[in-house]
KOLLUM-315937 format. One record per residue: residue in three letters; residue number from 1; z, x, y of N, C-alpha, C in turn. Coordinates in steps of 0.02 Angstrom, whole numbers, plus 50000, padded with zeros to 5 digits. Layout:
BEGIN
SITE   residuo   num     nup   neast   nnorth    caup   caeast   canorth     cup   ceast   cnorth
SITE       ALA   NUM       Z       X        Y       Z        X         Y       Z       X        Y
...
//
This chain:
BEGIN
SITE   residuo   num     nup   neast   nnorth    caup   caeast   canorth     cup   ceast   cnorth
SITE       UNK     1   57368   59964    50854   57290    59996     50862   57263   59974    50922
SITE       UNK     2   57246   59917    50929   57201    59881     51008   57270   59870    51066
SITE       UNK     3   57233   59902    51125   57281    59885     51159   57258   59811    51199
SITE       UNK     4   57323   59779    51212   57319    59695     51248   57291   59722    51312
SITE       UNK     5   57254   59655    51303   57211    59667     51377   57255   59613    51437
SITE       UNK     6   57234   59614    51509   57258    59607     51547   57233   59591    51609
SITE       UNK     7   57250   59545    51665   57226    59534     51708   57171   59589    51748
SITE       UNK     8   57201   59635    51759   57183    59693     51799   57104   59710    51770
SITE       UNK     9   57096   59718    51672   57040    59706     51656   56977   59680    51655
SITE       UNK    10   57008   59631    51675   56975    59566     51683   56933   59578    51756
SITE       UNK    11   56988   59570    51794   56932    59583     51875   56887   59629    51879
SITE       UNK    12   56927   59696    51828   56873    59770     51854   56804   59742    51828
SITE       UNK    13   56803   59710    51776   56741    59677     51752   56707   59661    51801
SITE       UNK    14   56743   59577    51825   56713    59520     51856   56714   59496    51841
SITE       UNK    15   56731   59420    51864   56742    59368     51842   56676   59312    51798
SITE       UNK    16   56714   59271    51745   56659    59256     51696   56590   59242    51760
SITE       UNK    17   56599   59207    51802   56554    59175     51828   56495   59238    51870
SITE       UNK    18   56537   59287    51877   56496    59358     51888   56463   59351    51851
SITE       UNK    19   56491   59404    51776   56461    59405     51735   56428   59369    51687
SITE       UNK    20   56409   59276    51686   56357    59255     51679   56295   59263    51705
SITE       UNK    21   56323   59278    51746   56258    59261     51833   56214   59335    51817
SITE       UNK    22   56250   59388    51795   56224    59461     51787   56178   59462    51711
SITE       UNK    23   56202   59430    51665   56158    59404     51608   56109   59369    51615
SITE       UNK    24   56111   59310    51672   56038    59286     51688   56011   59305    51708
SITE       UNK    25   56037   59344    51772   55962    59402     51793   55933   59444    51731
SITE       UNK    26   55972   59477    51685   55967    59530     51646   55906   59471    51604
SITE       UNK    27   55917   59410    51596   55877    59375     51554   55785   59379    51559
SITE       UNK    28   55801   59361    51652   55740    59348     51696   55696   59397    51698
SITE       UNK    29   55733   59471    51707   55713    59509     51719   55657   59544    51625
SITE       UNK    30   55695   59522    51609   55645    59534     51534   55589   59482    51528
SITE       UNK    31   55611   59438    51535   55557    59382     51532   55509   59402    51579
SITE       UNK    32   55523   59414    51646   55465    59462     51677   55411   59510    51657
SITE       UNK    33   55454   59553    51625   55419    59622     51614   55385   59591    51526
SITE       UNK    34   55420   59559    51504   55360    59526     51447   55309   59500    51454
SITE       UNK    35   55320   59452    51514   55282    59435     51556   55213   59450    51573
SITE       UNK    36   55242   59520    51597   55176    59585     51631   55153   59635    51597
SITE       UNK    37   55195   59646    51537   55173    59695     51479   55166   59662    51420
SITE       UNK    38   55178   59609    51392   55131    59559     51321   55083   59535    51340
SITE       UNK    39   55031   59567    51307   54985    59548     51301   54977   59454    51267
SITE       UNK    40   54937   59399    51307   54961    59321     51316   54901   59323    51244
SITE       UNK    41   54834   59362    51235   54802    59339     51175   54791   59403    51133
SITE       UNK    42   54775   59391    51063   54767    59441     51031   54724   59430    50992
SITE       UNK    43   54683   59439    50961   54623    59441     50894   54631   59473    50820
SITE       UNK    44   54643   59441    50781   54642    59462     50721   54544   59468    50670
SITE       UNK    45   54532   59499    50628   54477    59509     50619   54507   59532    50547
SITE       UNK    46   54448   59465    50500   54472    59497     50404   54430   59471    50386
SITE       UNK    47   54440   59526    50339   54345    59560     50293   54378   59607    50247
SITE       UNK    48   54319   59586    50187   54318    59632     50142   54297   59609    50101
SITE       UNK    49   54313   59592    50030   54290    59590     49961   54278   59530    49937
SITE       UNK    50   54247   59494    49930   54257    59423     49925   54325   59395    49856
SITE       UNK    51   54336   59342    49875   54376    59292     49826   54438   59356    49815
SITE       UNK    52   54463   59405    49870   54534    59436     49859   54566   59409    49881
SITE       UNK    53   54563   59320    49908   54624    59300     49940   54622   59312    50010
SITE       UNK    54   54560   59321    50053   54595    59314     50138   54592   59248    50156
SITE       UNK    55   54566   59207    50131   54569    59111     50152   54653   59097    50139
SITE       UNK    56   54678   59133    50073   54745    59088     50054   54786   59161    50089
SITE       UNK    57   54791   59192    50121   54819    59236     50165   54826   59217    50236
SITE       UNK    58   54761   59175    50238   54789    59149     50323   54815   59093    50328
SITE       UNK    59   54798   59075    50268   54821    59003     50249   54874   58993    50259
SITE       UNK    60   54929   59043    50207   54970    59066     50214   55043   59059    50269
SITE       UNK    61   54991   59104    50319   54991    59145     50379   55039   59080    50435
SITE       UNK    62   54978   59021    50399   54975    58993     50458   55028   58904    50433
SITE       UNK    63   55027   58920    50388   55073    58858     50349   55030   58817    50309
SITE       UNK    64   54962   58795    50301   54914    58756     50298   54926   58785    50216
SITE       UNK    65   54963   58717    50172   54949    58722     50112   54900   58643    50088
SITE       UNK    66   54850   58700    50051   54777    58663     50013   54789   58710    49961
SITE       UNK    67   54771   58681    49906   54771    58637     49835   54701   58686    49788
SITE       UNK    68   54670   58700    49826   54599    58732     49820   54588   58755    49875
SITE       UNK    69   54549   58829    49902   54533    58870     49929   54450   58861    49933
SITE       UNK    70   54426   58823    49963   54347    58842     49954   54346   58916    49974
SITE       UNK    71   54252   58910    49941   54234    59000     49981   54223   59017    50061
SITE       UNK    72   54241   59054    50092   54212    59058     50164   54136   59080    50153
SITE       UNK    73   54096   59047    50195   54013    59043     50184   53983   59094    50240
SITE       UNK    74   54028   59104    50289   53989    59159     50342   54056   59198    50380
SITE       UNK    75   54086   59157    50440   54095    59168     50484   54139   59117    50513
SITE       UNK    76   54228   59107    50496   54265    59058     50503   54315   59083    50543
SITE       UNK    77   54332   59025    50611   54387    59069     50651   54451   58983    50657
SITE       UNK    78   54508   59019    50670   54569    58992     50679   54611   59029    50705
SITE       UNK    79   54658   58967    50755   54698    59000     50808   54763   58993    50793
SITE       UNK    80   54821   59017    50803   54900    58985     50780   54922   59010    50880
SITE       UNK    81   54967   58966    50909   55024    58979     50965   55082   59000    50960
SITE       UNK    82   55111   59038    50990   55196    59012     50996   55215   59059    51046
SITE       UNK    83   55274   59011    51069   55284    59003     51125   55343   59102    51144
SITE       UNK    84   55352   59122    51166   55355    59188     51206   55445   59167    51238
SITE       UNK    85   55497   59209    51260   55564    59208     51271   55560   59201    51307
SITE       UNK    86   55503   59200    51371   55506    59186     51452   55459   59115    51426
SITE       UNK    87   55435   59066    51391   55412    58993     51377   55314   59016    51417
SITE       UNK    88   55317   59111    51404   55230    59112     51408   55217   59103    51295
SITE       UNK    89   55176   59050    51329   55124    59030     51273   55086   59081    51252
SITE       UNK    90   55084   59141    51204   55049    59181     51182   55002   59145    51091
SITE       UNK    91   54927   59198    51112   54893    59144     51041   54847   59188    51006
SITE       UNK    92   54867   59182    50961   54828    59226     50907   54763   59204    50882
SITE       UNK    93   54700   59237    50888   54637    59199     50856   54645   59274    50779
SITE       UNK    94   54592   59213    50749   54595    59244     50673   54520   59230    50673
SITE       UNK    95   54478   59285    50630   54420    59260     50624   54399   59302    50541
SITE       UNK    96   54375   59262    50527   54383    59277     50442   54284   59281    50411
SITE       UNK    97   54283   59342    50401   54194    59357     50372   54201   59354    50295
SITE       UNK    98   54149   59280    50282   54138    59266     50218   54132   59307    50169
SITE       UNK    99   54060   59376    50196   54031    59415     50169   54012   59453    50206
SITE       UNK   100   54020   59533    50154   53988    59596     50190   53879   59587    50190
SITE       UNK   101   53886   59573    50140   53815    59571     50161   53781   59545    50193
SITE       UNK   102   53739   59579    50251   53697    59554     50285   53735   59546    50328
SITE       UNK   103   53791   59555    50380   53852    59551     50423   53837   59568    50493
SITE       UNK   104   53795   59610    50492   53777    59655     50561   53779   59611    50624
SITE       UNK   105   53766   59534    50622   53757    59514     50685   53848   59467    50690
SITE       UNK   106   53852   59465    50642   53929    59409     50630   53977   59459    50635
SITE       UNK   107   53980   59505    50642   54010    59561     50657   54011   59536    50728
SITE       UNK   108   53985   59577    50783   53982    59574     50843   54031   59514    50868
SITE       UNK   109   54029   59439    50841   54025    59412     50864   54109   59393    50869
SITE       UNK   110   54152   59392    50857   54215    59412     50863   54242   59459    50895
SITE       UNK   111   54199   59541    50878   54211    59574     50907   54204   59603    51010
SITE       UNK   112   54144   59555    51009   54103    59548     51067   54132   59483    51105
SITE       UNK   113   54188   59441    51072   54190    59368     51092   54261   59406    51143
SITE       UNK   114   54293   59440    51091   54390    59445     51139   54390   59521    51148
SITE       UNK   115   54331   59545    51134   54369    59630     51166   54389   59691    51132
SITE       UNK   116   54387   59744    51114   54408    59772     51090   54508   59786    51093
SITE       UNK   117   54508   59783    51133   54590    59796     51182   54658   59767    51133
SITE       UNK   118   54625   59718    51126   54704    59664     51074   54667   59673    50979
SITE       UNK   119   54624   59717    51007   54576    59682     50911   54645   59702    50896
SITE       UNK   120   54640   59678    50823   54665    59709     50767   54623   59703    50673
SITE       UNK   121   54621   59755    50623   54571    59723     50562   54634   59730    50529
SITE       UNK   122   54591   59704    50486   54646    59687     50402   54546   59676    50376
SITE       UNK   123   54534   59745    50327   54493    59742     50250   54528   59753    50195
SITE       UNK   124   54525   59675    50182   54558    59689     50104   54493   59685    50061
SITE       UNK   125   54540   59761    50018   54491    59769     49935   54512   59732    49866
SITE       UNK   126   54481   59720    49823   54506    59672     49746   54515   59750    49717
SITE       UNK   127   54589   59771    49706   54604    59802     49666   54582   59790    49589
SITE       UNK   128   54573   59723    49570   54550    59715     49506   54492   59730    49476
SITE       UNK   129   54443   59733    49562   54404    59775     49522   54379   59833    49510
SITE       UNK   130   54409   59898    49519   54388    59958     49534   54340   59976    49561
SITE       UNK   131   54272   59962    49492   54223    59989     49558   54210   59963    49601
SITE       UNK   132   54210   59945    49624   54183    59892     49673   54224   59928    49750
SITE       UNK   133   54271   59948    49727   54313    59956     49787   54282   59986    49857
SITE       UNK   134   54254   60046    49818   54205    60082     49869   54152   60052    49896
SITE       UNK   135   54137   60036    49864   54076    59964     49900   54095   59909    49964
SITE       UNK   136   54132   59882    49946   54164    59842     49996   54216   59894    50042
SITE       UNK   137   54243   59945    50022   54289    59982     50090   54213   59999    50142
SITE       UNK   138   54215   60050    50108   54140    60073     50153   54100   60013    50208
SITE       UNK   139   54057   59997    50147   54028    59916     50206   54076   59894    50227
SITE       UNK   140   54126   59875    50250   54191    59855     50294   54199   59920    50357
SITE       UNK   141   54180   59943    50343   54243    60001     50386   54172   60024    50424
SITE       UNK   142   54102   60035    50395   54025    60073     50440   54028   60003    50491
SITE       UNK   143   54038   59948    50445   54012    59877     50499   54069   59870    50562
SITE       UNK   144   54099   59907    50554   54181    59882     50626   54168   59943    50655
SITE       UNK   145   54148   60016    50621   54120    60059     50662   54070   60045    50704
SITE       UNK   146   54017   60052    50684   53932    60044     50715   53941   59987    50764
SITE       UNK   147   54002   59931    50744   53978    59892     50815   54034   59906    50873
SITE       UNK   148   54087   59933    50860   54141    59945     50890   54114   60000    50955
SITE       UNK   149   54054   60050    50900   54036    60086     50955   53979   60066    50977
SITE       UNK   150   53939   60011    50988   53883    59988     51020   53926   59972    51068
SITE       UNK   151   53987   59915    51067   54025    59908     51142   54045   59935    51159
SITE       UNK   152   54086   59997    51152   54109    60054     51187   54063   60095    51210
SITE       UNK   153   53978   60077    51214   53912    60119     51255   53930   60102    51308
SITE       UNK   154   53925   60043    51326   53923    59992     51371   53996   59967    51421
SITE       UNK   155   54039   60012    51390   54120    59989     51419   54126   60040    51482
SITE       UNK   156   54169   60030    51517   54195    60059     51550   54216   60137    51541
SITE       UNK   157   54217   60168    51574   54262    60250     51555   54313   60245    51547
SITE       UNK   158   54340   60192    51589   54441    60193     51572   54449   60138    51516
SITE       UNK   159   54405   60093    51506   54431    60073     51442   54403   60101    51383
SITE       UNK   160   54370   60161    51372   54350    60198     51323   54418   60250    51317
SITE       UNK   161   54414   60269    51382   54512    60301     51387   54578   60284    51371
SITE       UNK   162   54579   60215    51382   54611    60182     51369   54627   60171    51298
SITE       UNK   163   54575   60127    51253   54572    60148     51172   54573   60201    51158
SITE       UNK   164   54558   60262    51169   54565    60328     51145   54661   60334    51133
SITE       UNK   165   54652   60318    51205   54729    60358     51215   54773   60310    51158
SITE       UNK   166   54787   60220    51161   54826    60168     51099   54783   60217    51043
SITE       UNK   167   54740   60255    50980   54739    60262     50951   54778   60350    50923
SITE       UNK   168   54773   60396    50964   54807    60434     50976   54868   60426    50962
SITE       UNK   169   54900   60394    50988   54945    60367     50997   55004   60341    50931
SITE       UNK   170   54960   60328    50891   54968    60263     50828   54971   60310    50781
SITE       UNK   171   54928   60387    50794   54941    60421     50738   55001   60496    50766
SITE       UNK   172   55023   60503    50811   55071    60528     50831   55120   60577    50803
SITE       UNK   173   55126   60569    50745   55162    60619     50718   55144   60600    50653
SITE       UNK   174   55081   60641    50657   55045    60688     50641   54968   60724    50663
SITE       UNK   175   55017   60756    50691   54985    60791     50763   54928   60845    50732
SITE       UNK   176   54998   60872    50665   54916    60946     50626   54883   60903    50597
SITE       UNK   177   54842   60838    50593   54789    60834     50578   54728   60795    50619
SITE       UNK   178   54769   60783    50677   54726    60763     50748   54672   60762    50731
SITE       UNK   179   54622   60850    50721   54576    60872     50752   54541   60835    50686
SITE       UNK   180   54559   60822    50626   54485    60778     50561   54508   60727    50564
SITE       UNK   181   54524   60692    50579   54527    60598     50596   54484   60591    50663
SITE       UNK   182   54432   60532    50590   54406    60504     50626   54430   60421    50653
SITE       UNK   183   54473   60422    50707   54515    60368     50736   54458   60310    50765
SITE       UNK   184   54473   60244    50726   54453    60182     50744   54470   60166    50824
SITE       UNK   185   54452   60117    50872   54500    60112     50928   54536   60048    50930
SITE       UNK   186   54551   60021    50877   54616    59978     50882   54621   59978    50779
SITE       UNK   187   54680   59926    50782   54714    59945     50714   54663   59936    50657
SITE       UNK   188   54691   59973    50594   54661    59934     50531   54727   59936    50505
SITE       UNK   189   54714   59883    50450   54776    59910     50379   54703   59865    50341
SITE       UNK   190   54712   59936    50278   54672    59919     50222   54730   59873    50166
SITE       UNK   191   54724   59832    50140   54732    59784     50130   54721   59820    50050
SITE       UNK   192   54765   59796    49978   54749    59819     49901   54749   59735    49895
SITE       UNK   193   54691   59703    49886   54732    59632     49847   54728   59623    49762
SITE       UNK   194   54761   59559    49757   54763    59573     49674   54827   59621    49640
SITE       UNK   195   54879   59655    49661   54915    59691     49652   54916   59690    49597
SITE       UNK   196   54950   59617    49588   54979    59578     49507   54939   59620    49449
SITE       UNK   197   54890   59609    49449   54821    59632     49403   54818   59729    49394
SITE       UNK   198   54810   59755    49451   54800    59806     49470   54867   59890    49427
SITE       UNK   199   54924   59826    49437   54991    59857     49418   54983   59875    49340
SITE       UNK   200   54941   59854    49308   54951    59854     49251   54897   59881    49221
SITE       UNK   201   54849   59930    49272   54795    59965     49254   54842   60056    49225
SITE       UNK   202   54781   60101    49204   54788    60157     49167   54819   60190    49236
SITE       UNK   203   54858   60227    49228   54905    60267     49312   54852   60310    49330
SITE       UNK   204   54799   60355    49298   54771    60387     49320   54686   60343    49340
SITE       UNK   205   54711   60294    49348   54634    60260     49367   54685   60233    49438
SITE       UNK   206   54759   60209    49455   54766    60203     49513   54812   60246    49530
SITE       UNK   207   54825   60309    49496   54807    60389     49547   54766   60404    49600
SITE       UNK   208   54695   60381    49565   54629    60383     49629   54615   60337    49652
SITE       UNK   209   54644   60277    49628   54627    60217     49691   54658   60233    49741
SITE       UNK   210   54723   60253    49700   54751    60252     49773   54731   60327    49834
SITE       UNK   211   54742   60376    49797   54711    60438     49860   54679   60414    49873
SITE       UNK   212   54621   60370    49862   54542    60365     49887   54599   60319    49957
SITE       UNK   213   54603   60255    49948   54654    60218     50013   54684   60247    50029
SITE       UNK   214   54744   60271    50033   54787    60349     50067   54720   60366    50108
SITE       UNK   215   54669   60386    50093   54650    60443     50116   54617   60412    50168
SITE       UNK   216   54562   60367    50144   54520    60324     50201   54569   60313    50266
SITE       UNK   217   54619   60276    50255   54680    60288     50286   54709   60314    50368
SITE       UNK   218   54714   60359    50330   54735    60414     50371   54671   60434    50431
SITE       UNK   219   54632   60430    50371   54559    60470     50426   54570   60445    50505
SITE       UNK   220   54540   60352    50472   54528    60316     50523   54590   60291    50582
SITE       UNK   221   54652   60322    50555   54719    60292     50596   54733   60227    50566
SITE       UNK   222   54733   60214    50513   54729    60148     50503   54811   60150    50432
SITE       UNK   223   54854   60085    50408   54878    60062     50379   54870   60069    50295
SITE       UNK   224   54918   60052    50248   54888    60053     50175   54941   59999    50174
SITE       UNK   225   54930   59945    50121   54969    59888     50101   54928   59862    50053
SITE       UNK   226   54985   59864    49982   54958    59838     49919   54978   59746    49926
SITE       UNK   227   54949   59684    49914   54961    59633     49929   54948   59574    49855
SITE       UNK   228   54989   59533    49856   54978    59477     49811   55011   59421    49836
SITE       UNK   229   54996   59380    49810   54991    59306     49844   55046   59286    49788
SITE       UNK   230   55056   59301    49724   55068    59314     49655   55171   59333    49677
SITE       UNK   231   55164   59395    49682   55213    59437     49715   55257   59428    49775
SITE       UNK   232   55298   59376    49787   55339    59344     49843   55355   59392    49876
SITE       UNK   233   55366   59465    49878   55385    59520     49909   55354   59522    49956
SITE       UNK   234   55302   59542    49893   55195    59592     49922   55177   59530    49995
SITE       UNK   235   55175   59474    49963   55167    59416     50009   55216   59415    50091
SITE       UNK   236   55244   59409    50080   55307    59395     50149   55266   59494    50188
SITE       UNK   237   55273   59534    50174   55280    59595     50190   55193   59582    50238
SITE       UNK   238   55148   59558    50214   55094    59546     50226   55085   59492    50298
SITE       UNK   239   55123   59449    50287   55150    59393     50315   55155   59413    50400
SITE       UNK   240   55227   59463    50384   55257    59472     50424   55210   59529    50486
SITE       UNK   241   55174   59580    50439   55119    59645     50433   55059   59582    50512
SITE       UNK   242   55057   59515    50493   54998    59466     50516   55027   59454    50595
SITE       UNK   243   55081   59448    50585   55149    59403     50651   55142   59462    50708
SITE       UNK   244   55182   59549    50665   55164    59600     50716   55103   59625    50758
SITE       UNK   245   55066   59611    50717   54983    59631     50752   54973   59591    50789
SITE       UNK   246   54972   59504    50777   54949    59438     50801   54999   59425    50888
SITE       UNK   247   55061   59423    50836   55115    59412     50897   55175   59461    50905
SITE       UNK   248   55167   59533    50903   55238    59565     50907   55283   59586    50888
SITE       UNK   249   55294   59526    50856   55370    59526     50787   55355   59525    50739
SITE       UNK   250   55382   59540    50673   55438    59564     50687   55432   59670    50686
SITE       UNK   251   55429   59685    50717   55453    59735     50754   55431   59806    50705
SITE       UNK   252   55434   59774    50656   55450    59845     50567   55448   59785    50532
SITE       UNK   253   55362   59781    50500   55339    59729     50452   55363   59780    50390
SITE       UNK   254   55351   59864    50371   55329    59898     50354   55407   59894    50320
SITE       UNK   255   55457   59865    50266   55531    59875     50287   55547   59956    50231
SITE       UNK   256   55491   59989    50168   55491    60039     50152   55427   60070    50151
SITE       UNK   257   55445   60129    50172   55385    60173     50146   55373   60226    50062
SITE       UNK   258   55317   60178    50055   55313    60168     49988   55226   60207    49952
SITE       UNK   259   55230   60293    49931   55173    60307     49920   55136   60338    49859
SITE       UNK   260   55207   60334    49804   55217    60324     49747   55137   60305    49715
SITE       UNK   261   55101   60306    49669   55051    60257     49638   55057   60233    49596
SITE       UNK   262   55128   60196    49552   55133    60172     49506   55184   60113    49536
SITE       UNK   263   55172   60094    49597   55199    60084     49643   55172   60051    49689
SITE       UNK   264   55168   59997    49741   55146    59965     49762   55150   60001    49836
SITE       UNK   265   55085   59998    49876   55088    60064     49934   55120   60001    49981
SITE       UNK   266   55151   60078    50029   55169    60019     50085   55171   60091    50146
SITE       UNK   267   55128   60119    50186   55120    60166     50233   55089   60133    50278
SITE       UNK   268   55148   60127    50339   55121    60119     50421   55080   60177    50436
SITE       UNK   269   55056   60151    50494   54993    60203     50539   55057   60249    50555
SITE       UNK   270   55019   60325    50537   55050    60391     50562   55116   60421    50527
SITE       UNK   271   55092   60372    50487   55158    60407     50425   55136   60453    50357
SITE       UNK   272   55071   60434    50370   55040    60487     50322   55005   60542    50333
SITE       UNK   273   54997   60594    50284   54951    60657     50315   54906   60698    50263
SITE       UNK   274   54875   60728    50268   54822    60762     50215   54865   60764    50140
SITE       UNK   275   54902   60843    50183   54962    60862     50150   55012   60821    50110
SITE       UNK   276   55028   60753    50091   55071    60706     50085   55011   60690    50000
SITE       UNK   277   54951   60680    50035   54895    60634     50005   54896   60713    49939
SITE       UNK   278   54912   60766    49952   54870    60841     49895   54831   60845    49922
SITE       UNK   279   54792   60858    50007   54744    60888     50019   54748   60938    50051
SITE       UNK   280   54746   60993    50052   54742    61080     50096   54690   61072    50156
SITE       UNK   281   54744   61102    50208   54689    61109     50248   54623   61120    50237
SITE       UNK   282   54590   61169    50223   54512    61168     50191   54489   61149    50161
SITE       UNK   283   54516   61076    50144   54485    61039     50124   54478   60957    50151
SITE       UNK   284   54484   60949    50220   54490    60893     50241   54427   60847    50225
SITE       UNK   285   54425   60780    50237   54383    60747     50207   54347   60692    50243
SITE       UNK   286   54287   60697    50253   54269    60649     50285   54224   60571    50238
SITE       UNK   287   54233   60519    50266   54190    60473     50221   54148   60475    50170
SITE       UNK   288   54111   60508    50203   54064    60524     50127   54105   60553    50088
SITE       UNK   289   54136   60613    50075   54171    60637     50027   54247   60606    49982
SITE       UNK   290   54263   60578    50039   54315    60540     50002   54285   60467    49952
SITE       UNK   291   54194   60436    49977   54161    60399     49920   54152   60457    49859
SITE       UNK   292   54132   60508    49878   54111    60545     49802   54131   60559    49757
SITE       UNK   293   54217   60594    49808   54273    60605     49759   54280   60547    49722
SITE       UNK   294   54297   60478    49744   54305    60441     49702   54250   60409    49631
SITE       UNK   295   54189   60401    49655   54133    60381     49624   54119   60455    49557
SITE       UNK   296   54192   60519    49576   54183    60557     49510   54229   60536    49447
SITE       UNK   297   54251   60493    49480   54343    60510     49445   54335   60419    49423
SITE       UNK   298   54311   60381    49473   54297    60332     49427   54215   60306    49464
SITE       UNK   299   54194   60287    49403   54131    60238     49424   54133   60198    49482
SITE       UNK   300   54067   60196    49523   54095    60147     49573   54002   60112    49572
SITE       UNK   301   54010   60055    49585   53958    60016     49616   53896   60034    49660
SITE       UNK   302   53825   60056    49636   53786    60105     49708   53786   60046    49760
SITE       UNK   303   53818   60059    49817   53775    59992     49860   53700   60013    49875
SITE       UNK   304   53661   60089    49881   53621    60106     49902   53556   60061    49846
SITE       UNK   305   53593   60046    49796   53541    60011     49766   53513   59955    49786
SITE       UNK   306   53562   59903    49808   53575    59837     49806   53515   59860    49887
SITE       UNK   307   53530   59888    49923   53508    59924     49999   53419   59920    49990
SITE       UNK   308   53421   59944    49943   53336    59951     49930   53299   59907    49893
SITE       UNK   309   53345   59877    49865   53291    59802     49850   53235   59764    49875
SITE       UNK   310   53213   59745    49874   53181    59684     49912   53203   59604    49900
SITE       UNK   311   53246   59602    49947   53280    59525     49961   53203   59485    49966
SITE       UNK   312   53225   59431    49904   53157    59372     49908   53222   59305    49949
SITE       UNK   313   53199   59312    49992   53206    59243     50037   53180   59167    49992
SITE       UNK   314   53215   59118    49961   53216    59065     49931   53182   59022    49990
SITE       UNK   315   53227   59043    50031   53199    58978     50112   53117   58978    50126
SITE       UNK   316   53095   59050    50095   53037    59063     50112   52963   59051    50069
SITE       UNK   317   53013   59003    50010   52974    59017     49931   52969   58946    49929
SITE       UNK   318   52861   58937    49942   52845    58860     49951   52870   58834    49876
SITE       UNK   319   52896   58835    49817   52911    58806     49766   52985   58781    49769
SITE       UNK   320   53049   58814    49814   53099    58790     49843   53099   58720    49875
SITE       UNK   321   53057   58711    49916   53043    58671     49953   53093   58627    49961
SITE       UNK   322   53148   58582    50003   53197    58551     50001   53191   58519    50086
SITE       UNK   323   53161   58453    50102   53152    58442     50168   53218   58453    50195
SITE       UNK   324   53289   58400    50150   53313    58402     50189   53382   58466    50203
SITE       UNK   325   53393   58504    50163   53400    58550     50159   53371   58621    50200
SITE       UNK   326   53302   58613    50194   53292    58648     50243   53285   58633    50321
SITE       UNK   327   53270   58567    50319   53307    58553     50403   53396   58567    50437
SITE       UNK   328   53428   58574    50388   53498    58585     50393   53491   58651    50398
SITE       UNK   329   53467   58692    50365   53463    58769     50348   53396   58782    50443
SITE       UNK   330   53398   58749    50460   53360    58777     50526   53392   58757    50595
SITE       UNK   331   53455   58701    50571   53508    58709     50632   53524   58712    50623
SITE       UNK   332   53538   58741    50556   53609    58794     50595   53570   58889    50607
SITE       UNK   333   53528   58884    50573   53487    58948     50639   53508   58934    50687
SITE       UNK   334   53455   58877    50730   53493    58885     50780   53534   58876    50811
SITE       UNK   335   53588   58861    50778   53657    58873     50808   53696   58932    50820
SITE       UNK   336   53682   58949    50770   53698    59038     50764   53677   59067    50798
SITE       UNK   337   53592   59068    50837   53561    59097     50876   53575   59096    50957
SITE       UNK   338   53611   59040    50947   53646    59002     51007   53718   59039    51012
SITE       UNK   339   53746   59066    50953   53798    59087     50973   53803   59161    50994
SITE       UNK   340   53756   59196    50949   53723    59263     50971   53711   59266    51028
SITE       UNK   341   53665   59203    51078   53636    59231     51147   53735   59241    51177
SITE       UNK   342   53746   59200    51187   53789    59154     51211   53844   59227    51228
SITE       UNK   343   53859   59285    51150   53900    59325     51134   53871   59374    51173
SITE       UNK   344   53810   59395    51171   53770    59438     51217   53774   59435    51300
SITE       UNK   345   53752   59399    51315   53757    59355     51386   53845   59365    51394
SITE       UNK   346   53898   59344    51388   53946    59386     51393   53976   59433    51383
SITE       UNK   347   53970   59485    51342   53950    59560     51336   53896   59587    51397
SITE       UNK   348   53864   59565    51418   53833    59587     51473   53859   59576    51519
SITE       UNK   349   53889   59508    51554   53910    59509     51597   53980   59549    51608
SITE       UNK   350   54011   59558    51549   54091    59594     51560   54074   59644    51589
SITE       UNK   351   54025   59679    51565   54025    59780     51579   53991   59749    51643
SITE       UNK   352   53962   59707    51673   53945    59721     51734   54002   59714    51786
SITE       UNK   353   54049   59645    51783   54096    59671     51777   54165   59711    51810
SITE       UNK   354   54158   59734    51766   54189    59805     51748   54159   59905    51822
//
């Protein structure tokens, strides 16, 4: 069955030393290619519902074992470093937004500090509270969109063209829908958290929530993933997805394509379509229509009511004066103002350089 080898076949291939030399040259070429094409620094921005497991997911990715995860108050930063095959160091910046309320200024910090070129966003919504899904999803999306638009207004034409090209590349497999999409200039993964609770809800409710999340992800050129720290398989997929967007490996974190609302959704970039979601060509959706449709099927808490409420600031109420706390609050306000000034100056400086 197999022919026996001989000396002539070995000489045709070259000596062992020559083969080893060619392999070493190829490895060197690959390392040089990685050094010139692979980004040395990437940024992940995690935001969404309160108490959905954002901090826990980040801690698990960094192998930080914490018995009790404290609430994220404003904006927290962490980073990781990994050595590439060419012994080059790859850095991953991770920012976590604690609350979506009044977060306009905080949203700008990671996006202006590191730029949009190597940014990815994770919007985590709490599936155990279906009545809050749209309020949190819409607020996170509009915050990212509006901040990105402000940054792009002062960006160079070359940068805008590059981001648009990469956004279209992510959805290249659904060209038939391209004209109806409102793509964000960076990858967005919509993560449905607390799936271990959601999985026991009524099928009709699950169908409407899944349809909403799929529609929103498809509209912005994103991906959808359901997650629960209590389900190891789903936890591993999220961890692999963070690793993929942060360091480029593994190459295929979504090992399955799942669109059945009775199972945990797993839909990679550019693999869904309006027709698969069940929406005809004459009914392409906008952000407003997606929210209105879900509100009819699953009553949602109205964010507009909260916006129109007059917010009372206890810090300015004479009845709540606490000298020590007021002094600490003033110090933190000054620190935040300093950070914002630095970020804005850096953005103006980079735009002048470009």
